[in-house]
KETI-757379 format. One record per atom (N, C-alpha, C, O): x, y, z. Coordinates in steps of 0.2 Angstrom, whole numbers, plus 5000, padded with zeros to 4 digits. Each point is the difference from the previous one (the first is absolute). Layout:
BEGIN
XYZ
...
end
This chain:
BEGIN
528850494789
499450015004
499450014996
499850054998
499849905000
499349994996
499850075002
500150045004
499449954990
499450065000
499650005004
499850055003
499949884999
499549985005
500250025009
499750015005
501049984993
500550005008
499750085001
499650035005
500750014990
500250074999
499250045002
500050065001
499449894998
499450045000
499850035008
500349985005
499350084995
499850045007
499549955000
499649984995
500349995011
499249985005
499750085000
500350055000
499049944999
499750065001
499749995010
499849955004
500250144997
500050005006
499349995002
499650044997
500249915008
499549985002
499550075005
499450025001
501150005003
499750045005
500049945006
500049945000
499750125007
499949975005
499249954999
499750014996
500249945009
499449964998
499850035006
500150015005
499149984990
499450035006
499849935005
500249945000
499450105006
500049935007
499549984995
499650034997
500449905003
499549965000
499150015003
500150005006
499350024992
499550005002
499749945001
500249954997
499350065008
499549914999
499750024996
499850065000
499949884996
499449994994
499450035003
499850005006
500050044987
499350045002
499849984996
500450004994
498850005006
499649984993
499350045003
499850025005
499949974990
499150035001
499749935003
499949944999
499950095004
499449955005
499550025002
500050065003
499449894997
499350025004
499949955005
500049944998
500150105009
500249965003
499449995006
499950045004
499849894996
499449995006
500250025008
500349985004
499450074995
499750025008
499649975004
500150005006
499349964991
499449995004
499649934996
499850024995
500249945006
500049975006
500849955002
500249995006
500250004988
500549965002
500550054996
499950034995
500749975008
500550045000
500449964993
500149945001
500150094992
500049964994
500450044995
499650044999
500949984997
500350044997
499749964993
500249945000
499550094993
500049994993
500050024998
499750065000
500749934993
500250024995
499650044995
499549974997
500650125002
499550034996
499749944994
500549974997
499050035000
499849964995
500350054993
500050065000
500149904997
500150044990
499650044999
499549985003
500650074995
499850074997
499649954997
500249954999
499150074999
499249964996
499649965005
499449985000
500850015003
499949935005
499450035003
500050065001
499549895000
499449995005
500049955004
499749944998
500450055007
500049965006
499450015006
499650045001
500549915002
499350005006
500249935003
500649985000
498949995002
500149965003
500549924999
500349975005
499750014990
500649964998
500750005002
500449965002
499650124996
500850045001
500049995007
500449955002
499350095003
499949975009
500149945002
500449985005
499349964991
500149955004
500749974997
500149945002
500350084993
500649974998
500750055004
500650014998
499150015007
500650025004
499749995008
500350035005
499249944995
499649965008
499450075002
499850015005
500150014991
499450065004
499549984998
499850054996
499849915005
499349995000
499450045000
499849985005
499850064992
499650035002
499250004994
500050034994
499749945009
499450004996
499550044998
499549994997
500750075007
499750084995
500350034997
499750064999
501049924996
500150024994
499849964995
500149945000
499750104995
499949984995
500449984995
500550034999
499549914997
500349974996
500550044993
500549984997
499150105002
500450044998
499950075003
499850054997
500549945007
500050065004
500450064999
499750065000
500949935000
500450084997
500450004993
500449974998
499350095000
500650004995
500850045003
500050035005
500449954992
500850035002
500250034992
500149954996
500150105003
500450034997
500650035003
499950035005
500749974990
500650035005
500450034993
500650014999
498950014996
500350044995
500450085002
499950045004
500749954993
500450085001
500249975009
500350045003
499749924998
500349985007
499750015007
500249995006
499250044992
499350015005
499449945002
499649984997
500550015009
499549965000
499450035001
499850035005
499849954990
499450025001
499649935000
500149954998
499250075007
499649955002
499250014997
499850065001
499849904997
499250004998
499549945004
500149945001
499450085001
499649955000
499749984994
499850044996
500149895003
500149944995
499150005000
499849964995
499850075009
499349994998
500049955005
499649954999
500650055008
500149955002
499250005006
499650044999
500449915005
499350005004
499850035006
499550025002
501349985002
500150045007
500150064998
499850045004
500749974991
500450075000
500650034999
500349955002
500150094998
500750025002
500150075004
499550045000
500849965003
500150055004
500850035003
500449985004
499550084991
500850015003
500150055004
499650044999
500949985007
500050025006
499350045000
499850064998
499849885004
499250035005
499450004994
499549985001
500750044992
499450004997
499949974993
500449994995
498949995006
499949964996
500050034991
499950054998
500449894998
500250034991
499449994997
499749955003
500250074995
499749984993
499949944995
500649994998
499149995000
500349944993
500350064994
499950054998
500649905000
500650024996
500450075001
500350034996
499550005012
500350075001
500949995002
500149985006
500350034991
500749985000
500250075005
499950064999
500549905006
500350045006
500749995000
500249944999
500350125002
500749964999
500150015010
499850045003
500649904998
500349985008
500750045002
500549984997
499450075008
500650015001
500349955005
499749955002
501050065000
500249955004
499749985007
500550025004
499149964999
499650005007
499550004998
499649995005
500250004989
499050015000
499949935002
500349954998
499050065007
499649935001
499549984995
499550044997
500549915002
499549984994
499749955003
500449965003
498950024997
499549955004
499649974993
499750034996
500349915003
499949974996
499649925006
500349975004
498850024995
499749975004
500350005008
499950065002
500549905003
500150025004
500749985001
500249955004
500250074992
500750004998
500350085000
499950044995
500449985010
500550074997
500649994999
500349975004
499850054992
500750014996
500350075001
499750054999
501149955001
500350075001
500449994993
500349954998
499850124999
500549994996
500650045001
500050065002
500549894996
500950045001
500350014993
499949954996
500350095003
500350024994
500649965001
500149954996
500350055009
500749985001
499849955007
500150035005
499849904994
500049965007
500849985001
500350024995
500049975009
500749995003
499849935002
499649985004
500949984992
500149935003
499449964995
499650024995
500549915008
499649964998
499249995001
499850055004
499849914994
499450035000
499749955009
499550025003
500949944997
499849965008
499850075006
500350055000
499349935003
499950035005
500650005005
500349945002
500050125001
500649995004
499850005008
499550025003
501049945000
499949985007
500150085003
500250054997
499549955010
499950085003
500750015003
500449955001
499850124999
500650015001
500350015009
500250065003
499749904999
500149995008
499250005001
499749974995
500050075009
499450005002
499550034995
499350005001
501150054995
499750044994
499749974995
500349954997
499050045002
499749954995
500050074992
500050065000
500149904996
500150034992
500249954996
500650004998
498949964999
500149954995
500550034993
500549984997
499150095004
500250034991
500550065002
500450014996
499450035009
500350074999
500450015006
500050065002
500349904999
500550005006
500949994996
500550015003
499449974989
500549964998
500650045002
500549985003
499450084995
500750055001
500449995006
500649985001
498950035004
500150005008
500549935001
500649995002
498949974995
500349925003
500849994997
500549995004
499550044988
500750014996
500450045005
500549965001
499550095001
500450055004
500349955007
500650005001
499049975003
500149985004
500549924998
500550005003
499349964993
500449964998
500650014998
500449955001
499850124996
500750014999
500450015005
500649995000
499150045008
500450015005
500349925001
500649995001
499149964999
500149955004
500849994994
500449955001
499750084995
500849984997
500350065001
500649994999
499250095003
500850034998
499650045009
499650054998
500449955010
499650025003
500350095002
500650035000
498749995000
500550085002
500050015007
499949955003
500250085000
500050025008
499450024999
499749965003
499950104995
499550044999
499749994996
500350004994
498949995007
499550004995
499550055000
499850015006
499950034989
499550055003
499549974996
500249964995
499250055006
499549974999
499350064999
499750035005
500249994987
499550065000
499349964998
499949954996
499550095007
499250004999
499750045002
500250045003
499149954995
499550055003
499849985008
500549975001
499250035003
499849995004
499449935000
499550014996
500649945008
499849955000
500149954994
499749954999
500850074998
500049954994
500449945002
500049954996
500350045012
500349945004
500850004999
500349945001
500150124998
500750025002
500249935005
500349954998
499550065010
500349975003
500049924998
500449965002
499050034995
500149924999
500349984993
500049944998
500450124999
500649984998
500750005003
500449955001
499550115002
500649995004
500149935003
500549974998
499050015005
500149935002
500249954995
500549975000
499150034994
500649944994
500450034998
500249974995
500250105008
500650014996
500349965005
500449964999
499550065007
500549975007
500149914999
500449975000
498950024997
500149924999
500349974993
500049944999
500250124997
500449974994
500849995003
500449964999
499750115007
500749995002
500249955006
500549995002
498849974999
500249965007
500050035007
500349985004
499350084997
500050075005
499350005001
499850055002
499849914999
499450005001
500049965008
499650035003
500749945000
499949995008
500150045005
499950005006
500450064991
500150055004
499850084999
500350055001
499149954998
499750074996
499650035003
499449995001
501150085000
499550095005
499650034995
500250004994
499250015007
499650034995
499950095004
499550005003
501050054996
499950075003
499650054995
500250014994
499450025008
499650044998
500250055001
499850025005
500850024991
500150075001
499750055002
500350045005
499249974992
499450065000
499949995009
499950055004
500049894997
499750005007
500450015007
499850005005
500949994994
500650015005
500150065003
500350044996
499749985010
499950075002
500750004998
500349955001
499950134994
500750014999
500450015005
500649984999
499350045009
500449995004
500149945002
500650005002
499249924999
500349955002
500149964993
500149945001
499850104992
500349954995
500849955000
500149945000
500350115001
500649995002
500049925003
500149954997
499750075011
499949985006
499849924998
500349955002
499150054993
499749934999
500449984993
500349955001
499950084995
500549974997
500549994999
500249984994
500250025009
500850005001
500049985009
500549975003
499150055000
500249985006
500350045006
500350044997
499949965010
500150045003
500349955007
499849955001
500750095003
500249955004
499750055007
499850054999
500349905007
499750025007
500350095000
500550034997
499250005006
499950065000
500250054996
500250055001
499649924993
500350074994
499550065002
500250065000
499249925002
499450084999
499549985008
500149955003
499650084998
499649995007
499649955002
499949995006
499849974986
499749955003
500449944997
499749954997
500950055002
500249934997
500449975009
500450025004
499249934996
500149995008
500649944998
500549995002
499249964992
500349964997
500150024995
499650034997
501249935000
500049984993
499649974994
499749955001
500350094993
499749954994
500450004995
500250054997
499749885001
500450014993
499850044994
500450024996
498849995003
499950034995
499649944995
499849945001
500150094995
499449964995
500649944994
500149944998
500350145001
500649954993
500449975004
500249964996
500250035011
500349965002
499649945002
500349955001
499050065001
499849955002
499749954995
499849955002
500250074991
499949984992
500649984998
500149984995
500750025009
500649964993
499849944998
499849955002
500450074994
499949934995
499249994996
499849964995
499850105007
499349994997
499950064994
500350024995
499249995007
499750064995
499750065006
499649995005
500750074991
499350085006
499749994994
500449984996
499050045003
499650034994
499750085004
499750005005
500550054992
499850075003
499650024993
500250004995
499150005008
499450014997
499950105000
500150035005
499649994989
500050085001
500550045000
499950065003
500949914993
500550045002
499850075000
500050035005
499949994988
499850074999
499750045006
500050065000
499949915004
499850055005
500450005005
499750025005
501049964995
500450005004
500450075001
500250024994
500050035011
500450075001
500549974995
500149944997
500350135001
500550014998
500649975004
500349964998
499850085010
500749975002
499949945004
500449985003
499049994996
499949925001
500249964993
500249944999
499750094996
500349984993
500750005000
500249954997
500250105005
500849994999
500149955006
500649995000
499049975007
500249975004
499949934996
500449965002
499350024994
499549954998
500749994993
500449965000
499650084998
500750004995
500549995002
500349964996
500050055008
500749985003
499949915002
500549965000
499050025003
499949935000
499949954995
500249945000
499550104995
500149954992
500450004997
499949974994
500750085008
500550014997
500949975003
500549994997
499350005009
500449975006
499749935004
500349975004
499050014992
500049965005
500149985009
500149955003
499850114999
500350045007
499450025003
499550034998
500649945007
499450025007
500350055005
500549985003
499250074998
500450045006
499550015004
499650054998
500249915007
499549995006
499950105003
500650035001
499049995001
500050065003
500250005008
499749975005
501050074994
500449975008
500549995000
500550025004
499649924988
500549965002
500750024996
500050044995
500749945007
500550034998
500349954992
500550024997
499349945002
500249954995
499449994996
499549995004
500350014990
499749974994
499949934999
500449974997
499249985005
499949934996
499849984994
499550014997
501049955001
499849964993
499449974998
499849975005
499950034989
499449985001
499849974992
500150034995
499749905005
499949984993
499250014998
499649955000
500350104998
499250005000
499950024993
500350044997
498949925001
499750044993
499550055001
499649985003
500550104994
499450035001
499749994993
500249984994
499050045008
499650004996
499550075001
499449995003
500750074994
499450045000
499749994997
500049954997
499450095004
499250014996
499850084999
500150035005
499749994989
499550055002
499750004994
500149964995
499250105007
499750024992
500250064999
499650034997
501049995004
500150104998
500649994994
500449965000
499450084998
500550014994
500750035003
500050065003
500649904997
500550025006
500650044994
500450035002
499449964993
500550034995
499750085000
500450045003
499049984996
499750055002
500050035006
500150065001
500049905004
500150025005
500950035003
500350045004
499949914993
500950054998
500050054997
500350055002
499349954992
500050084998
499950055003
500450054999
499049955007
499950045004
500350015005
499850045004
500949924998
500250005006
499749955007
500150015006
499549954992
499549975005
500649945003
500150005007
500249974990
500449944998
500550004997
500150044995
500449935008
500749994997
500249974994
499649964998
500750055000
500050004993
500649925001
499949944997
500650075008
500449935002
499649955003
500149944999
499450095005
499749935004
499549994994
499749945002
500050084993
499649974994
500549954995
499749964997
500950065004
500349964995
500449955005
500249954998
499750065007
500149935006
499649955000
500149944998
499450085003
499349985001
499549954992
499549975000
500950044996
499950004993
500349964997
500049994994
500549975009
500349954996
499649964995
500249994994
499249995009
499649964997
499450005000
499749975005
499950064991
499450015003
499349954994
500149984995
499350035009
499449954998
499450055001
500050035005
499749984989
499550025001
499349964999
499849954996
499850095010
499449964999
499450034998
499750055003
500049904991
499650054995
499250015005
499949965005
499950084993
499350015004
499449964996
500149974995
499450025009
499649965000
499849994992
500149964996
499550125004
499750044994
500449964992
499650004995
501149975006
500450004995
500349934999
500349984995
499349975011
499949934999
499349995000
499949945002
499750094997
499349975000
499849924999
499549975001
501150004994
499849934999
500149965008
499649965002
500850065001
500249965006
499450005005
500049975005
499450094993
499650025006
499649945003
499850005006
500049964990
499549955003
500349945003
499649965004
501150034995
500349975004
500350005006
500049975005
500450124994
499850025010
499349995004
499949985006
499750054989
499650015004
499649905003
499850015006
500249944992
500049925003
500750025004
499949975005
500750074993
500549965007
499850065006
500449995005
499350064996
499750045003
499549965004
500149995006
499549994992
499449965002
500349945005
499849995005
500449994993
500649935001
500250055009
499949985005
500550084992
500450035007
499650015007
500250005005
499050004991
499350035004
499949935004
499750015006
500549944992
499549955002
499549984997
499649955002
500250094993
499350004997
500249934991
500450004995
499149965006
500049934996
499950064994
499850065000
500649894994
499850034993
499349994997
499849945000
499750094997
499449985000
500149984994
500450034996
499149925002
500049954993
499750074994
499750055001
500649944992
499850034997
499350054998
499850064999
500049885002
498950034999
499950045006
499450015000
501150035005
499850045005
500550065000
500050045004
500449964990
500550044997
499450044993
499849974994
500150085007
499850054993
500850044998
500350035003
499649924989
500650064997
499850084999
500450055000
498949964999
500350065000
500250045006
500450045000
499449935006
500550015007
500850005000
500350055002
499949904995
500750014998
500250044998
500450035002
499249994989
500350044996
499950085002
500350044996
499249965010
500050075004
500650005004
500350055002
500149894999
500550025005
500750024996
500350045002
499749914991
500550024994
500250064998
500550024999
498850035002
499950074996
500150055005
500050064999
500149915008
500350075006
500550014997
500549984996
499550085008
501050064999
500449955008
500549984998
499350015006
500049985008
500950044999
500549984997
499250085006
500450035002
500849985006
500650004999
499149985006
500349965005
500049934998
499949975006
500150004989
500049954996
499949935007
499650015004
500649954996
499949935002
499850015007
499449985001
500850065004
499850025006
499150055000
499650005005
500550024990
499350044999
499549934997
499450005002
500849964994
499649944999
499749955004
499549975000
501050035005
499849955006
499750055005
499849985006
500150084993
499450055004
499649965000
499849965004
499950064987
499450024997
499749894999
499449994999
501049975002
499849945001
499749995008
499449985001
501050045004
499950005004
499150035003
499649985004
500450084992
499350045000
499549984997
499550025001
500749934994
499349964997
499949965003
499449995001
501349975001
499649945005
499450025007
499649965002
500650104999
499450045004
499450004999
499549985004
500650044988
499450034997
499649954998
499450024999
500749914999
499849964997
500449945002
500349974995
499650005014
500149945001
500249954996
500649974999
498850024997
500149934997
500550004995
500350054997
500049885002
500549974997
500050024992
499449994997
501050045001
500150024991
500350085001
500250025005
499750014988
500250074999
499550024995
500149994994
499350055008
499550034994
500050075000
500150035005
499749994990
500250074998
499550035003
500250064999
499349955005
499750035002
500250015007
499750045003
500849934999
500450015008
500650034999
500350015005
499950014988
500750024998
499550084999
500150055004
499549964993
499650074998
500150035005
500350065001
499249895004
500150045009
500450025003
499950045005
500749944993
500749995004
500350074997
500150055004
499949954990
500550044995
499750054997
500350054998
498949955002
499750064995
499949964994
500149944999
499550104998
499849984991
500650004998
500450015004
499749974991
500849984996
499950064994
499450024997
501350005001
500150074999
499949994992
500449974996
499050075001
499749994995
500750024995
499949994994
500550035007
500450004997
500549964996
500350014995
499749955007
500449944999
499849964995
500049944999
499750114995
499849964993
500749954996
500550005002
499349984994
500349994994
499950044992
499749984995
500850065006
499750044995
500149994993
500449964999
499550054998
499849994991
500350094998
499950065002
500349914991
500250084997
499550044999
500050065001
499449914996
499450075001
500050035005
500250055001
499649915007
500250035006
500550045001
499950045004
500749964991
500650055002
499850054994
499850065002
500249934992
500050054995
499350055004
500050064998
499549915005
499650055002
500250055006
499950064999
500349915006
500350045005
500250074996
499850055000
500949924999
500450034995
499850074998
500250055003
499349934991
499450064998
499750025004
500150064999
499549915005
499950065005
500250035004
499650035004
501349984998
500550045001
500150024998
500350055002
499549974991
500350054995
500849974997
500350034996
499849905007
500549994997
500849995004
500549984999
499150045009
500550025005
500049915003
499549975004
501150014994
500249925002
500049995007
499849955002
500550095001
500150005007
499350025006
499949985006
499650054990
499350015002
499649955001
499749975005
500350004988
499749934997
500349955006
499749965003
500950044997
500449945006
499650015007
499849955002
500350115000
499550005005
499350015001
499750025006
499949974990
499249984998
499949935000
499549985002
501049994995
499849954999
500449955006
499949945000
500550095005
500049955005
500749974999
500249965004
500350064990
500649954999
500650055001
499950065001
500749914997
500650055001
500150044990
499949984995
500450075006
499950024995
500749954994
499849984995
500750005007
500249944997
499749944997
500149974995
499350025009
499649954999
499650024993
499949954996
499950105004
499650034998
500350004991
499749974996
500950075004
500550004993
500149935000
499849984995
500449985008
500149924998
499350014995
500150014994
499449985009
499349974996
499850054996
499549984996
500850095002
500050014994
500649994994
499950014994
500649975009
500549974995
499949934997
500349994995
499149975008
500049944999
499450004993
500049954996
499750105005
499150014994
499949965002
499549974998
end
């Protein structure tokens, strides 16, 4: 045996999963969805830079914005532009350098840009996920659902805050499985405990006093399709046990029946609650959570994908039968205000606000005064923090970073990041 043949190969170890490509980007949230590569450090960009990316804006100066990426931190400064530069709703003084956190909103002229440190996927806007609009912020959702088409789990758990569109995600999941023709949506919290079994599993005639005729129940009626169980965290523990048996055996035993019936149903459950924490408190069965979460989809909050917001506004206008107004009837300051709102109830709340704005201001368009009328004056704490402001706040609080963060209206973690950047 030769020396080469006897040599030992280096053990490489398990290969990590391939992650989608992620790149820093400035995403145009208004007027047209587009993603732009962050300019090189030391660049001064303006109208020509936007034109090159198909974003014409005559209110942007030729030399409008200075970009600095020293130390891996993106900082921007107004380059002495005619119309100014805004970060998170506050105008910068010329040459004032401000670091951008991921998700920060940048306004130059009539263009709104959102900075993302790690944009997943390509720079082209993505199509809707079913009926859910998200040119850039739903990439992980789309990626998860695409994976279901290859390896189809029997159950899927969708998690997200209220108003994020969990039912629309469930419908997109059903479509990926080819099971969207027969879909039943059940709000678990709205079904009375005493009739849950009868509605879900069905009953035979005479099973109880009001059961004059038999009922198939929702699951059997949607055999070959999808059952969407919304607010699954509200289900009583004893009913959780009955649902677990259904998920394990794919058999339905109707109330009063002697023999179970086999079913082929995709179950999609959704919740805005932390089921893991509920398990630890004894409020949710661990084995049921394991069954439901064979595959999971996390739906991001609207505040975490504000680059999608104006595209969602346009979709909500269309759904309400409102014609999209021309650009001259939309104030960029109004769109900026929308991007800076926290939206605790997400798209549902945005839809309600847009409806209220139409009542206050029935003329076509979107104007800041009408938004202020509905939302109240904007939160003055939403400012672009400079190092000088941070140092002053920390000094005023005697070096107490937590107290300084509360004073500035930001998290302690964000304040520490700003201090570290220098």
